[in-house]
CHARMM internal coordinates of N, CA and C (Angstrom, degrees):
IC EDIT
DIST 1 N 1 CA 1.4391
DIST 1 CA 1 C 1.5269
ANGL 1 N 1 CA 1 C 108.19
DIST 1 C 2 N 1.2865
ANGL 1 CA 1 C 2 N 116.74
DIHE 1 N 1 CA 1 C 2 N 132.65
DIST 2 N 2 CA 1.4541
ANGL 1 C 2 N 2 CA 120.01
DIHE 1 CA 1 C 2 N 2 CA 176.68
DIST 2 CA 2 C 1.5249
ANGL 2 N 2 CA 2 C 109.48
DIHE 1 C 2 N 2 CA 2 C -114.32
DIST 2 C 3 N 1.3187
ANGL 2 CA 2 C 3 N 114.57
DIHE 2 N 2 CA 2 C 3 N 151.77
DIST 3 N 3 CA 1.4529
ANGL 2 C 3 N 3 CA 122.20
DIHE 2 CA 2 C 3 N 3 CA -179.47
DIST 3 CA 3 C 1.5154
ANGL 3 N 3 CA 3 C 108.34
DIHE 2 C 3 N 3 CA 3 C -133.36
DIST 3 C 4 N 1.2924
ANGL 3 CA 3 C 4 N 116.48
DIHE 3 N 3 CA 3 C 4 N 139.95
DIST 4 N 4 CA 1.4564
ANGL 3 C 4 N 4 CA 120.84
DIHE 3 CA 3 C 4 N 4 CA 176.74
DIST 4 CA 4 C 1.5222
ANGL 4 N 4 CA 4 C 108.71
DIHE 3 C 4 N 4 CA 4 C -80.31
DIST 4 C 5 N 1.3316
ANGL 4 CA 4 C 5 N 115.94
DIHE 4 N 4 CA 4 C 5 N 129.74
DIST 5 N 5 CA 1.4572
ANGL 4 C 5 N 5 CA 122.27
DIHE 4 CA 4 C 5 N 5 CA 179.17
DIST 5 CA 5 C 1.5177
ANGL 5 N 5 CA 5 C 107.73
DIHE 4 C 5 N 5 CA 5 C -127.66
DIST 5 C 6 N 1.3070
ANGL 5 CA 5 C 6 N 116.61
DIHE 5 N 5 CA 5 C 6 N 132.23
DIST 6 N 6 CA 1.4694
ANGL 5 C 6 N 6 CA 120.29
DIHE 5 CA 5 C 6 N 6 CA 177.64
DIST 6 CA 6 C 1.5285
ANGL 6 N 6 CA 6 C 109.26
DIHE 5 C 6 N 6 CA 6 C -86.97
DIST 6 C 7 N 1.3243
ANGL 6 CA 6 C 7 N 114.90
DIHE 6 N 6 CA 6 C 7 N 133.20
DIST 7 N 7 CA 1.4607
ANGL 6 C 7 N 7 CA 120.48
DIHE 6 CA 6 C 7 N 7 CA 174.43
DIST 7 CA 7 C 1.5262
ANGL 7 N 7 CA 7 C 107.39
DIHE 6 C 7 N 7 CA 7 C -129.32
DIST 7 C 8 N 1.3049
ANGL 7 CA 7 C 8 N 116.17
DIHE 7 N 7 CA 7 C 8 N 162.01
DIST 8 N 8 CA 1.4603
ANGL 7 C 8 N 8 CA 120.05
DIHE 7 CA 7 C 8 N 8 CA -179.04
DIST 8 CA 8 C 1.5250
ANGL 8 N 8 CA 8 C 110.62
DIHE 7 C 8 N 8 CA 8 C -66.88
DIST 8 C 9 N 1.3138
ANGL 8 CA 8 C 9 N 115.56
DIHE 8 N 8 CA 8 C 9 N 155.74
DIST 9 N 9 CA 1.4664
ANGL 8 C 9 N 9 CA 120.45
DIHE 8 CA 8 C 9 N 9 CA 176.57
DIST 9 CA 9 C 1.5212
ANGL 9 N 9 CA 9 C 110.66
DIHE 8 C 9 N 9 CA 9 C -60.45
DIST 9 C 10 N 1.3275
ANGL 9 CA 9 C 10 N 116.13
DIHE 9 N 9 CA 9 C 10 N -37.46
DIST 10 N 10 CA 1.4684
ANGL 9 C 10 N 10 CA 120.63
DIHE 9 CA 9 C 10 N 10 CA 179.93
DIST 10 CA 10 C 1.5329
ANGL 10 N 10 CA 10 C 110.84
DIHE 9 C 10 N 10 CA 10 C -61.69
DIST 10 C 11 N 1.3316
ANGL 10 CA 10 C 11 N 117.12
DIHE 10 N 10 CA 10 C 11 N -47.33
DIST 11 N 11 CA 1.4670
ANGL 10 C 11 N 11 CA 120.62
DIHE 10 CA 10 C 11 N 11 CA 179.47
DIST 11 CA 11 C 1.5260
ANGL 11 N 11 CA 11 C 110.61
DIHE 10 C 11 N 11 CA 11 C -65.43
DIST 11 C 12 N 1.3256
ANGL 11 CA 11 C 12 N 117.15
DIHE 11 N 11 CA 11 C 12 N -39.15
DIST 12 N 12 CA 1.4655
ANGL 11 C 12 N 12 CA 120.68
DIHE 11 CA 11 C 12 N 12 CA 178.25
DIST 12 CA 12 C 1.5294
ANGL 12 N 12 CA 12 C 110.83
DIHE 11 C 12 N 12 CA 12 C -62.77
DIST 12 C 13 N 1.3221
ANGL 12 CA 12 C 13 N 117.00
DIHE 12 N 12 CA 12 C 13 N -42.15
DIST 13 N 13 CA 1.4694
ANGL 12 C 13 N 13 CA 120.50
DIHE 12 CA 12 C 13 N 13 CA 178.18
DIST 13 CA 13 C 1.5224
ANGL 13 N 13 CA 13 C 111.36
DIHE 12 C 13 N 13 CA 13 C -63.65
DIST 13 C 14 N 1.3235
ANGL 13 CA 13 C 14 N 116.58
DIHE 13 N 13 CA 13 C 14 N -42.44
DIST 14 N 14 CA 1.4656
ANGL 13 C 14 N 14 CA 119.85
DIHE 13 CA 13 C 14 N 14 CA 178.12
DIST 14 CA 14 C 1.5230
ANGL 14 N 14 CA 14 C 110.80
DIHE 13 C 14 N 14 CA 14 C -63.89
DIST 14 C 15 N 1.3270
ANGL 14 CA 14 C 15 N 116.74
DIHE 14 N 14 CA 14 C 15 N -40.91
DIST 15 N 15 CA 1.4652
ANGL 14 C 15 N 15 CA 120.79
DIHE 14 CA 14 C 15 N 15 CA 179.34
DIST 15 CA 15 C 1.5257
ANGL 15 N 15 CA 15 C 111.00
DIHE 14 C 15 N 15 CA 15 C -65.08
DIST 15 C 16 N 1.3242
ANGL 15 CA 15 C 16 N 117.65
DIHE 15 N 15 CA 15 C 16 N -39.73
DIST 16 N 16 CA 1.4680
ANGL 15 C 16 N 16 CA 121.35
DIHE 15 CA 15 C 16 N 16 CA 177.91
DIST 16 CA 16 C 1.5253
ANGL 16 N 16 CA 16 C 110.75
DIHE 15 C 16 N 16 CA 16 C -62.04
DIST 16 C 17 N 1.3248
ANGL 16 CA 16 C 17 N 115.86
DIHE 16 N 16 CA 16 C 17 N -45.28
DIST 17 N 17 CA 1.4661
ANGL 16 C 17 N 17 CA 120.20
DIHE 16 CA 16 C 17 N 17 CA 179.75
DIST 17 CA 17 C 1.5185
ANGL 17 N 17 CA 17 C 110.91
DIHE 16 C 17 N 17 CA 17 C -62.96
DIST 17 C 18 N 1.3249
ANGL 17 CA 17 C 18 N 116.20
DIHE 17 N 17 CA 17 C 18 N -50.27
DIST 18 N 18 CA 1.4679
ANGL 17 C 18 N 18 CA 120.19
DIHE 17 CA 17 C 18 N 18 CA -177.60
DIST 18 CA 18 C 1.5209
ANGL 18 N 18 CA 18 C 111.65
DIHE 17 C 18 N 18 CA 18 C -66.94
DIST 18 C 19 N 1.3170
ANGL 18 CA 18 C 19 N 117.14
DIHE 18 N 18 CA 18 C 19 N -34.67
DIST 19 N 19 CA 1.4671
ANGL 18 C 19 N 19 CA 120.17
DIHE 18 CA 18 C 19 N 19 CA -177.89
DIST 19 CA 19 C 1.5229
ANGL 19 N 19 CA 19 C 111.54
DIHE 18 C 19 N 19 CA 19 C -63.29
DIST 19 C 20 N 1.3214
ANGL 19 CA 19 C 20 N 117.24
DIHE 19 N 19 CA 19 C 20 N -32.63
DIST 20 N 20 CA 1.4659
ANGL 19 C 20 N 20 CA 120.03
DIHE 19 CA 19 C 20 N 20 CA 177.83
DIST 20 CA 20 C 1.5211
ANGL 20 N 20 CA 20 C 110.70
DIHE 19 C 20 N 20 CA 20 C -67.76
DIST 20 C 21 N 1.3109
ANGL 20 CA 20 C 21 N 116.46
DIHE 20 N 20 CA 20 C 21 N -40.59
DIST 21 N 21 CA 1.4623
ANGL 20 C 21 N 21 CA 121.09
DIHE 20 CA 20 C 21 N 21 CA 179.60
DIST 21 CA 21 C 1.5310
ANGL 21 N 21 CA 21 C 110.77
DIHE 20 C 21 N 21 CA 21 C -68.26
DIST 21 C 22 N 1.3232
ANGL 21 CA 21 C 22 N 116.02
DIHE 21 N 21 CA 21 C 22 N -39.91
DIST 22 N 22 CA 1.4678
ANGL 21 C 22 N 22 CA 121.78
DIHE 21 CA 21 C 22 N 22 CA -176.46
DIST 22 CA 22 C 1.5247
ANGL 22 N 22 CA 22 C 113.24
DIHE 21 C 22 N 22 CA 22 C -87.83
DIST 22 C 23 N 1.3485
ANGL 22 CA 22 C 23 N 117.30
DIHE 22 N 22 CA 22 C 23 N -1.68
DIST 23 N 23 CA 1.4631
ANGL 22 C 23 N 23 CA 122.64
DIHE 22 CA 22 C 23 N 23 CA -179.70
DIST 23 CA 23 C 1.5311
ANGL 23 N 23 CA 23 C 111.67
DIHE 22 C 23 N 23 CA 23 C 58.54
DIST 23 C 24 N 1.3356
ANGL 23 CA 23 C 24 N 115.12
DIHE 23 N 23 CA 23 C 24 N 47.44
DIST 24 N 24 CA 1.4546
ANGL 23 C 24 N 24 CA 122.44
DIHE 23 CA 23 C 24 N 24 CA 176.80
DIST 24 CA 24 C 1.5210
ANGL 24 N 24 CA 24 C 107.80
DIHE 23 C 24 N 24 CA 24 C -126.84
DIST 24 C 25 N 1.3239
ANGL 24 CA 24 C 25 N 115.97
DIHE 24 N 24 CA 24 C 25 N 164.87
DIST 25 N 25 CA 1.4593
ANGL 24 C 25 N 25 CA 119.11
DIHE 24 CA 24 C 25 N 25 CA 169.42
DIST 25 CA 25 C 1.5243
ANGL 25 N 25 CA 25 C 107.58
DIHE 24 C 25 N 25 CA 25 C -76.14
DIST 25 C 26 N 1.3192
ANGL 25 CA 25 C 26 N 116.22
DIHE 25 N 25 CA 25 C 26 N 163.67
DIST 26 N 26 CA 1.4600
ANGL 25 C 26 N 26 CA 119.59
DIHE 25 CA 25 C 26 N 26 CA 177.93
DIST 26 CA 26 C 1.5283
ANGL 26 N 26 CA 26 C 110.04
DIHE 25 C 26 N 26 CA 26 C -60.11
DIST 26 C 27 N 1.3208
ANGL 26 CA 26 C 27 N 116.65
DIHE 26 N 26 CA 26 C 27 N -42.07
DIST 27 N 27 CA 1.4669
ANGL 26 C 27 N 27 CA 120.90
DIHE 26 CA 26 C 27 N 27 CA 178.85
DIST 27 CA 27 C 1.5256
ANGL 27 N 27 CA 27 C 111.08
DIHE 26 C 27 N 27 CA 27 C -61.19
DIST 27 C 28 N 1.3248
ANGL 27 CA 27 C 28 N 116.52
DIHE 27 N 27 CA 27 C 28 N -44.26
DIST 28 N 28 CA 1.4696
ANGL 27 C 28 N 28 CA 120.10
DIHE 27 CA 27 C 28 N 28 CA 178.94
DIST 28 CA 28 C 1.5210
ANGL 28 N 28 CA 28 C 111.57
DIHE 27 C 28 N 28 CA 28 C -63.55
DIST 28 C 29 N 1.3296
ANGL 28 CA 28 C 29 N 116.61
DIHE 28 N 28 CA 28 C 29 N -35.21
DIST 29 N 29 CA 1.4650
ANGL 28 C 29 N 29 CA 119.91
DIHE 28 CA 28 C 29 N 29 CA 178.41
DIST 29 CA 29 C 1.5234
ANGL 29 N 29 CA 29 C 110.81
DIHE 28 C 29 N 29 CA 29 C -64.91
DIST 29 C 30 N 1.3231
ANGL 29 CA 29 C 30 N 117.18
DIHE 29 N 29 CA 29 C 30 N -44.33
DIST 30 N 30 CA 1.4701
ANGL 29 C 30 N 30 CA 120.81
DIHE 29 CA 29 C 30 N 30 CA 178.90
DIST 30 CA 30 C 1.5211
ANGL 30 N 30 CA 30 C 109.91
DIHE 29 C 30 N 30 CA 30 C -65.25
DIST 30 C 31 N 1.3306
ANGL 30 CA 30 C 31 N 117.62
DIHE 30 N 30 CA 30 C 31 N -40.26
DIST 31 N 31 CA 1.4712
ANGL 30 C 31 N 31 CA 120.91
DIHE 30 CA 30 C 31 N 31 CA 177.05
DIST 31 CA 31 C 1.5273
ANGL 31 N 31 CA 31 C 111.02
DIHE 30 C 31 N 31 CA 31 C -62.45
DIST 31 C 32 N 1.3266
ANGL 31 CA 31 C 32 N 116.45
DIHE 31 N 31 CA 31 C 32 N -40.29
DIST 32 N 32 CA 1.4711
ANGL 31 C 32 N 32 CA 121.14
DIHE 31 CA 31 C 32 N 32 CA 177.97
DIST 32 CA 32 C 1.5285
ANGL 32 N 32 CA 32 C 110.09
DIHE 31 C 32 N 32 CA 32 C -61.47
DIST 32 C 33 N 1.3432
ANGL 32 CA 32 C 33 N 115.91
DIHE 32 N 32 CA 32 C 33 N -48.49
DIST 33 N 33 CA 1.4626
ANGL 32 C 33 N 33 CA 118.92
DIHE 32 CA 32 C 33 N 33 CA 178.45
DIST 33 CA 33 C 1.5175
ANGL 33 N 33 CA 33 C 111.53
DIHE 32 C 33 N 33 CA 33 C -59.99
DIST 33 C 34 N 1.3241
ANGL 33 CA 33 C 34 N 117.25
DIHE 33 N 33 CA 33 C 34 N -40.24
DIST 34 N 34 CA 1.4671
ANGL 33 C 34 N 34 CA 120.96
DIHE 33 CA 33 C 34 N 34 CA 179.84
DIST 34 CA 34 C 1.5268
ANGL 34 N 34 CA 34 C 110.79
DIHE 33 C 34 N 34 CA 34 C -64.97
DIST 34 C 35 N 1.3263
ANGL 34 CA 34 C 35 N 116.87
DIHE 34 N 34 CA 34 C 35 N -40.88
DIST 35 N 35 CA 1.4686
ANGL 34 C 35 N 35 CA 120.96
DIHE 34 CA 34 C 35 N 35 CA 179.44
DIST 35 CA 35 C 1.5202
ANGL 35 N 35 CA 35 C 110.95
DIHE 34 C 35 N 35 CA 35 C -64.22
DIST 35 C 36 N 1.3323
ANGL 35 CA 35 C 36 N 116.26
DIHE 35 N 35 CA 35 C 36 N -46.51
DIST 36 N 36 CA 1.4682
ANGL 35 C 36 N 36 CA 120.94
DIHE 35 CA 35 C 36 N 36 CA 178.59
DIST 36 CA 36 C 1.5325
ANGL 36 N 36 CA 36 C 109.89
DIHE 35 C 36 N 36 CA 36 C -63.15
DIST 36 C 37 N 1.3120
ANGL 36 CA 36 C 37 N 116.77
DIHE 36 N 36 CA 36 C 37 N -45.58
DIST 37 N 37 CA 1.4645
ANGL 36 C 37 N 37 CA 120.99
DIHE 36 CA 36 C 37 N 37 CA -179.41
DIST 37 CA 37 C 1.5171
ANGL 37 N 37 CA 37 C 112.44
DIHE 36 C 37 N 37 CA 37 C -61.80
DIST 37 C 38 N 1.3276
ANGL 37 CA 37 C 38 N 116.62
DIHE 37 N 37 CA 37 C 38 N -41.89
DIST 38 N 38 CA 1.4668
ANGL 37 C 38 N 38 CA 120.96
DIHE 37 CA 37 C 38 N 38 CA 179.03
DIST 38 CA 38 C 1.5293
ANGL 38 N 38 CA 38 C 109.92
DIHE 37 C 38 N 38 CA 38 C -63.68
DIST 38 C 39 N 1.3293
ANGL 38 CA 38 C 39 N 116.26
DIHE 38 N 38 CA 38 C 39 N -45.32
DIST 39 N 39 CA 1.4697
ANGL 38 C 39 N 39 CA 120.28
DIHE 38 CA 38 C 39 N 39 CA 179.67
DIST 39 CA 39 C 1.5244
ANGL 39 N 39 CA 39 C 110.88
DIHE 38 C 39 N 39 CA 39 C -63.62
DIST 39 C 40 N 1.3242
ANGL 39 CA 39 C 40 N 117.33
DIHE 39 N 39 CA 39 C 40 N -40.08
DIST 40 N 40 CA 1.4695
ANGL 39 C 40 N 40 CA 121.17
DIHE 39 CA 39 C 40 N 40 CA 179.14
DIST 40 CA 40 C 1.5217
ANGL 40 N 40 CA 40 C 111.09
DIHE 39 C 40 N 40 CA 40 C -66.56
DIST 40 C 41 N 1.3253
ANGL 40 CA 40 C 41 N 116.63
DIHE 40 N 40 CA 40 C 41 N -38.90
DIST 41 N 41 CA 1.4616
ANGL 40 C 41 N 41 CA 120.28
DIHE 40 CA 40 C 41 N 41 CA 178.96
DIST 41 CA 41 C 1.5286
ANGL 41 N 41 CA 41 C 111.28
DIHE 40 C 41 N 41 CA 41 C -66.77
DIST 41 C 42 N 1.3306
ANGL 41 CA 41 C 42 N 116.52
DIHE 41 N 41 CA 41 C 42 N -37.65
DIST 42 N 42 CA 1.4642
ANGL 41 C 42 N 42 CA 121.40
DIHE 41 CA 41 C 42 N 42 CA 179.79
DIST 42 CA 42 C 1.5300
ANGL 42 N 42 CA 42 C 112.41
DIHE 41 C 42 N 42 CA 42 C -77.06
DIST 42 C 43 N 1.3316
ANGL 42 CA 42 C 43 N 116.81
DIHE 42 N 42 CA 42 C 43 N -19.96
DIST 43 N 43 CA 1.4757
ANGL 42 C 43 N 43 CA 122.31
DIHE 42 CA 42 C 43 N 43 CA -177.32
DIST 43 CA 43 C 1.5193
ANGL 43 N 43 CA 43 C 109.79
DIHE 42 C 43 N 43 CA 43 C -134.89
DIST 43 C 44 N 1.3238
ANGL 43 CA 43 C 44 N 118.43
DIHE 43 N 43 CA 43 C 44 N 67.33
DIST 44 N 44 CA 1.4668
ANGL 43 C 44 N 44 CA 120.62
DIHE 43 CA 43 C 44 N 44 CA -173.16
DIST 44 CA 44 C 1.5254
ANGL 44 N 44 CA 44 C 114.74
DIHE 43 C 44 N 44 CA 44 C -63.50
DIST 44 C 45 N 1.3223
ANGL 44 CA 44 C 45 N 117.70
DIHE 44 N 44 CA 44 C 45 N -16.66
DIST 45 N 45 CA 1.4576
ANGL 44 C 45 N 45 CA 120.73
DIHE 44 CA 44 C 45 N 45 CA -179.03
DIST 45 CA 45 C 1.5266
ANGL 45 N 45 CA 45 C 113.09
DIHE 44 C 45 N 45 CA 45 C -86.15
DIST 45 C 46 N 1.3382
ANGL 45 CA 45 C 46 N 118.02
DIHE 45 N 45 CA 45 C 46 N -8.64
DIST 46 N 46 CA 1.4618
ANGL 45 C 46 N 46 CA 120.63
DIHE 45 CA 45 C 46 N 46 CA -177.44
DIST 46 CA 46 C 1.5297
ANGL 46 N 46 CA 46 C 111.08
DIHE 45 C 46 N 46 CA 46 C -94.01
DIST 46 C 47 N 1.3357
ANGL 46 CA 46 C 47 N 117.03
DIHE 46 N 46 CA 46 C 47 N 139.25
DIST 47 N 47 CA 1.4650
ANGL 46 C 47 N 47 CA 120.10
DIHE 46 CA 46 C 47 N 47 CA 177.36
DIST 47 CA 47 C 1.5319
ANGL 47 N 47 CA 47 C 110.97
DIHE 46 C 47 N 47 CA 47 C -73.29
DIST 47 C 48 N 1.3273
ANGL 47 CA 47 C 48 N 115.35
DIHE 47 N 47 CA 47 C 48 N 154.66
DIST 48 N 48 CA 1.4628
ANGL 47 C 48 N 48 CA 121.93
DIHE 47 CA 47 C 48 N 48 CA -179.94
DIST 48 CA 48 C 1.5261
ANGL 48 N 48 CA 48 C 111.38
DIHE 47 C 48 N 48 CA 48 C -52.86
DIST 48 C 49 N 1.3242
ANGL 48 CA 48 C 49 N 117.85
DIHE 48 N 48 CA 48 C 49 N -45.81
DIST 49 N 49 CA 1.4664
ANGL 48 C 49 N 49 CA 120.61
DIHE 48 CA 48 C 49 N 49 CA -176.73
DIST 49 CA 49 C 1.5233
ANGL 49 N 49 CA 49 C 111.71
DIHE 48 C 49 N 49 CA 49 C -60.38
DIST 49 C 50 N 1.3301
ANGL 49 CA 49 C 50 N 117.41
DIHE 49 N 49 CA 49 C 50 N -37.19
DIST 50 N 50 CA 1.4634
ANGL 49 C 50 N 50 CA 120.84
DIHE 49 CA 49 C 50 N 50 CA 178.85
DIST 50 CA 50 C 1.5211
ANGL 50 N 50 CA 50 C 110.47
DIHE 49 C 50 N 50 CA 50 C -67.60
DIST 50 C 51 N 1.3245
ANGL 50 CA 50 C 51 N 116.83
DIHE 50 N 50 CA 50 C 51 N -43.17
DIST 51 N 51 CA 1.4645
ANGL 50 C 51 N 51 CA 121.10
DIHE 50 CA 50 C 51 N 51 CA 178.91
DIST 51 CA 51 C 1.5295
ANGL 51 N 51 CA 51 C 109.73
DIHE 50 C 51 N 51 CA 51 C -61.78
DIST 51 C 52 N 1.3197
ANGL 51 CA 51 C 52 N 116.44
DIHE 51 N 51 CA 51 C 52 N -46.08
DIST 52 N 52 CA 1.4614
ANGL 51 C 52 N 52 CA 120.94
DIHE 51 CA 51 C 52 N 52 CA -179.00
DIST 52 CA 52 C 1.5295
ANGL 52 N 52 CA 52 C 111.16
DIHE 51 C 52 N 52 CA 52 C -61.74
DIST 52 C 53 N 1.3134
ANGL 52 CA 52 C 53 N 117.74
DIHE 52 N 52 CA 52 C 53 N -46.10
DIST 53 N 53 CA 1.4696
ANGL 52 C 53 N 53 CA 121.29
DIHE 52 CA 52 C 53 N 53 CA 179.86
DIST 53 CA 53 C 1.5246
ANGL 53 N 53 CA 53 C 111.57
DIHE 52 C 53 N 53 CA 53 C -66.46
DIST 53 C 54 N 1.3197
ANGL 53 CA 53 C 54 N 117.86
DIHE 53 N 53 CA 53 C 54 N -35.24
DIST 54 N 54 CA 1.4617
ANGL 53 C 54 N 54 CA 121.45
DIHE 53 CA 53 C 54 N 54 CA 177.70
DIST 54 CA 54 C 1.5243
ANGL 54 N 54 CA 54 C 110.59
DIHE 53 C 54 N 54 CA 54 C -66.06
DIST 54 C 55 N 1.3359
ANGL 54 CA 54 C 55 N 117.13
DIHE 54 N 54 CA 54 C 55 N -44.61
DIST 55 N 55 CA 1.4631
ANGL 54 C 55 N 55 CA 120.50
DIHE 54 CA 54 C 55 N 55 CA 178.09
DIST 55 CA 55 C 1.5329
ANGL 55 N 55 CA 55 C 110.69
DIHE 54 C 55 N 55 CA 55 C -63.11
DIST 55 C 56 N 1.3243
ANGL 55 CA 55 C 56 N 117.22
DIHE 55 N 55 CA 55 C 56 N -38.84
DIST 56 N 56 CA 1.4605
ANGL 55 C 56 N 56 CA 121.50
DIHE 55 CA 55 C 56 N 56 CA 177.08
DIST 56 CA 56 C 1.5306
ANGL 56 N 56 CA 56 C 110.43
DIHE 55 C 56 N 56 CA 56 C -63.25
DIST 56 C 57 N 1.3132
ANGL 56 CA 56 C 57 N 116.90
DIHE 56 N 56 CA 56 C 57 N -45.63
DIST 57 N 57 CA 1.4650
ANGL 56 C 57 N 57 CA 120.97
DIHE 56 CA 56 C 57 N 57 CA 179.76
DIST 57 CA 57 C 1.5268
ANGL 57 N 57 CA 57 C 111.33
DIHE 56 C 57 N 57 CA 57 C -62.50
DIST 57 C 58 N 1.3210
ANGL 57 CA 57 C 58 N 116.99
DIHE 57 N 57 CA 57 C 58 N -39.77
DIST 58 N 58 CA 1.4630
ANGL 57 C 58 N 58 CA 120.33
DIHE 57 CA 57 C 58 N 58 CA 178.59
DIST 58 CA 58 C 1.5298
ANGL 58 N 58 CA 58 C 110.84
DIHE 57 C 58 N 58 CA 58 C -62.78
DIST 58 C 59 N 1.3255
ANGL 58 CA 58 C 59 N 116.49
DIHE 58 N 58 CA 58 C 59 N -40.81
DIST 59 N 59 CA 1.4673
ANGL 58 C 59 N 59 CA 120.69
DIHE 58 CA 58 C 59 N 59 CA 179.14
DIST 59 CA 59 C 1.5230
ANGL 59 N 59 CA 59 C 110.68
DIHE 58 C 59 N 59 CA 59 C -67.56
DIST 59 C 60 N 1.3183
ANGL 59 CA 59 C 60 N 117.21
DIHE 59 N 59 CA 59 C 60 N -40.14
DIST 60 N 60 CA 1.4650
ANGL 59 C 60 N 60 CA 121.05
DIHE 59 CA 59 C 60 N 60 CA 177.33
DIST 60 CA 60 C 1.5211
ANGL 60 N 60 CA 60 C 111.03
DIHE 59 C 60 N 60 CA 60 C -62.81
DIST 60 C 61 N 1.3292
ANGL 60 CA 60 C 61 N 117.07
DIHE 60 N 60 CA 60 C 61 N -37.79
DIST 61 N 61 CA 1.4694
ANGL 60 C 61 N 61 CA 121.18
DIHE 60 CA 60 C 61 N 61 CA 177.17
DIST 61 CA 61 C 1.5292
ANGL 61 N 61 CA 61 C 110.30
DIHE 60 C 61 N 61 CA 61 C -63.32
DIST 61 C 62 N 1.3296
ANGL 61 CA 61 C 62 N 117.02
DIHE 61 N 61 CA 61 C 62 N -43.69
DIST 62 N 62 CA 1.4667
ANGL 61 C 62 N 62 CA 121.04
DIHE 61 CA 61 C 62 N 62 CA 179.77
DIST 62 CA 62 C 1.5214
ANGL 62 N 62 CA 62 C 111.55
DIHE 61 C 62 N 62 CA 62 C -59.81
DIST 62 C 63 N 1.3247
ANGL 62 CA 62 C 63 N 115.90
DIHE 62 N 62 CA 62 C 63 N -36.17
DIST 63 N 63 CA 1.4672
ANGL 62 C 63 N 63 CA 120.85
DIHE 62 CA 62 C 63 N 63 CA -176.93
DIST 63 CA 63 C 1.5255
ANGL 63 N 63 CA 63 C 112.33
DIHE 62 C 63 N 63 CA 63 C -87.81
DIST 63 C 64 N 1.3151
ANGL 63 CA 63 C 64 N 117.61
DIHE 63 N 63 CA 63 C 64 N 0.96
DIST 64 N 64 CA 1.4538
ANGL 63 C 64 N 64 CA 121.34
DIHE 63 CA 63 C 64 N 64 CA 178.91
DIST 64 CA 64 C 1.5152
ANGL 64 N 64 CA 64 C 113.94
DIHE 63 C 64 N 64 CA 64 C 75.01
DIST 64 C 65 N 1.3143
ANGL 64 CA 64 C 65 N 117.37
DIHE 64 N 64 CA 64 C 65 N 17.06
DIST 65 N 65 CA 1.4622
ANGL 64 C 65 N 65 CA 120.93
DIHE 64 CA 64 C 65 N 65 CA -178.48
DIST 65 CA 65 C 1.5257
ANGL 65 N 65 CA 65 C 111.83
DIHE 64 C 65 N 65 CA 65 C -82.26
DIST 65 C 66 N 1.2932
ANGL 65 CA 65 C 66 N 116.48
DIHE 65 N 65 CA 65 C 66 N -18.14
DIST 66 N 66 CA 1.4696
ANGL 65 C 66 N 66 CA 121.59
DIHE 65 CA 65 C 66 N 66 CA 179.89
DIST 66 CA 66 C 1.5143
ANGL 66 N 66 CA 66 C 108.02
DIHE 65 C 66 N 66 CA 66 C -136.34
DIST 66 C 67 N 1.3087
ANGL 66 CA 66 C 67 N 116.15
DIHE 66 N 66 CA 66 C 67 N 162.99
DIST 67 N 67 CA 1.4550
ANGL 66 C 67 N 67 CA 119.49
DIHE 66 CA 66 C 67 N 67 CA 173.73
DIST 67 CA 67 C 1.5246
ANGL 67 N 67 CA 67 C 109.46
DIHE 66 C 67 N 67 CA 67 C -123.12
DIST 67 C 68 N 1.3038
ANGL 67 CA 67 C 68 N 114.81
DIHE 67 N 67 CA 67 C 68 N 154.86
DIST 68 N 68 CA 1.4587
ANGL 67 C 68 N 68 CA 120.40
DIHE 67 CA 67 C 68 N 68 CA -176.84
DIST 68 CA 68 C 1.5111
ANGL 68 N 68 CA 68 C 111.67
DIHE 67 C 68 N 68 CA 68 C -61.72
DIST 68 C 69 N 1.3192
ANGL 68 CA 68 C 69 N 117.01
DIHE 68 N 68 CA 68 C 69 N 136.39
DIST 69 N 69 CA 1.4547
ANGL 68 C 69 N 69 CA 122.50
DIHE 68 CA 68 C 69 N 69 CA 178.57
DIST 69 CA 69 C 1.5179
ANGL 69 N 69 CA 69 C 108.94
DIHE 68 C 69 N 69 CA 69 C -84.39
DIST 69 C 70 N 1.3113
ANGL 69 CA 69 C 70 N 117.11
DIHE 69 N 69 CA 69 C 70 N 131.94
DIST 70 N 70 CA 1.4576
ANGL 69 C 70 N 70 CA 121.77
DIHE 69 CA 69 C 70 N 70 CA 177.47
DIST 70 CA 70 C 1.5204
ANGL 70 N 70 CA 70 C 108.37
DIHE 69 C 70 N 70 CA 70 C -107.83
DIST 70 C 71 N 1.3208
ANGL 70 CA 70 C 71 N 115.76
DIHE 70 N 70 CA 70 C 71 N 122.02
DIST 71 N 71 CA 1.4654
ANGL 70 C 71 N 71 CA 121.19
DIHE 70 CA 70 C 71 N 71 CA 179.27
DIST 71 CA 71 C 1.5200
ANGL 71 N 71 CA 71 C 109.76
DIHE 70 C 71 N 71 CA 71 C -74.99
DIST 71 C 72 N 1.3471
ANGL 71 CA 71 C 72 N 116.12
DIHE 71 N 71 CA 71 C 72 N 145.34
DIST 72 N 72 CA 1.4514
ANGL 71 C 72 N 72 CA 121.60
DIHE 71 CA 71 C 72 N 72 CA 172.04
DIST 72 CA 72 C 1.4334
ANGL 72 N 72 CA 72 C 113.31
DIHE 71 C 72 N 72 CA 72 C 86.05
END
COOR INIT
IC SEED 1 N 1 CA 1 C
IC BUILD
């Protein structure tokens, strides 16, 4: 399901610029920022790099590219 969301022209311009560098659509770039921001807000003690790597690992698990690590 998709929903139309209004954002400022400034944020849209920044998303367009960054999306070209990151090889994403503008919409995907805004979704990425929202996902990172939500995770950071829910986990204020975690650094950005940890959040980003965790989200990447979760996506790799979904696609079967990695398997769960078992301690011990």
